[in-house]
C-alpha positions in Angstrom: 49.8 -10.4 9.9 50.9 -12.2 7.3 49.3 -15.5 6.7 49.9 -18.7 4.7 47.5 -21.2 5.7 46.8 -25.2 4.7 45.0 -26.9 7.2 42.0 -27.5 4.9 41.2 -29.0 2.3 39.3 -25.6 1.0 42.8 -24.1 0.3 43.0 -21.8 -3.0 44.2 -24.0 -5.5 44.6 -26.4 -3.6 48.5 -24.8 -2.5 47.2 -23.0 0.4 45.7 -19.1 1.8 47.3 -16.7 2.0 44.7 -13.5 3.0 41.8 -14.3 4.5 41.3 -17.7 3.4 38.6 -19.0 1.7 36.8 -20.1 4.7 36.2 -16.8 6.1 39.6 -17.9 9.2 41.5 -14.8 9.9 45.3 -14.7 9.8 44.9 -14.8 14.0 43.2 -18.4 13.7 45.8 -20.1 11.2 48.6 -19.7 13.5 46.9 -20.6 16.7 45.5 -23.9 14.9 49.4 -24.2 13.4 49.9 -23.6 16.9 48.0 -26.3 19.0 49.1 -28.8 16.3 53.2 -27.5 17.5 51.8 -28.0 20.9 49.6 -31.3 20.3 53.5 -33.0 18.9 55.0 -32.7 21.9 52.0 -34.2 23.7 52.1 -36.5 22.1 55.8 -37.6 22.0 55.0 -37.3 26.0 52.0 -39.1 26.1 53.9 -42.6 23.9 57.2 -42.6 25.7 54.6 -42.4 29.4 52.5 -45.8 27.4 56.0 -47.2 27.2 56.4 -47.1 30.7 53.3 -48.9 30.9 52.1 -44.7 31.8 49.2 -44.4 29.9 46.7 -41.5 30.5 42.9 -41.2 29.2 42.6 -37.5 30.0 45.8 -36.6 27.5 44.9 -39.4 25.1 41.7 -37.8 24.4 43.1 -34.0 24.6 45.4 -35.0 21.8 42.5 -36.2 19.3 40.0 -33.5 20.5 42.6 -31.0 20.3 43.7 -32.0 16.6 40.2 -32.7 15.8 38.9 -29.2 16.4 42.4 -27.8 14.4 41.7 -29.9 11.1 37.7 -29.7 11.7 38.0 -25.5 12.5 35.2 -26.4 15.0 35.1 -25.6 18.5 35.0 -29.1 20.9 33.8 -29.5 24.2 38.2 -29.7 25.4 38.6 -27.6 28.3 42.2 -26.1 29.0 43.7 -27.3 32.3 46.7 -25.1 33.7 
């Protein structure tokens, strides 16, 4: 699987990793983290609009923060997916 990972400060020469990353992340993990970030952006748009309508949900806010934290730090959190 091809990859381009620019998710952390360890990226090679500050440009990004093209193969298995310096931090040891696989291409699959990098792709999944990109998907999480993309998904959270969409969730955040709805959460922002809900907040404007005074319909804020603290659980959604916490999920967004923890999901982003997990991708930035490459560590799992206590977030459990909801289906």
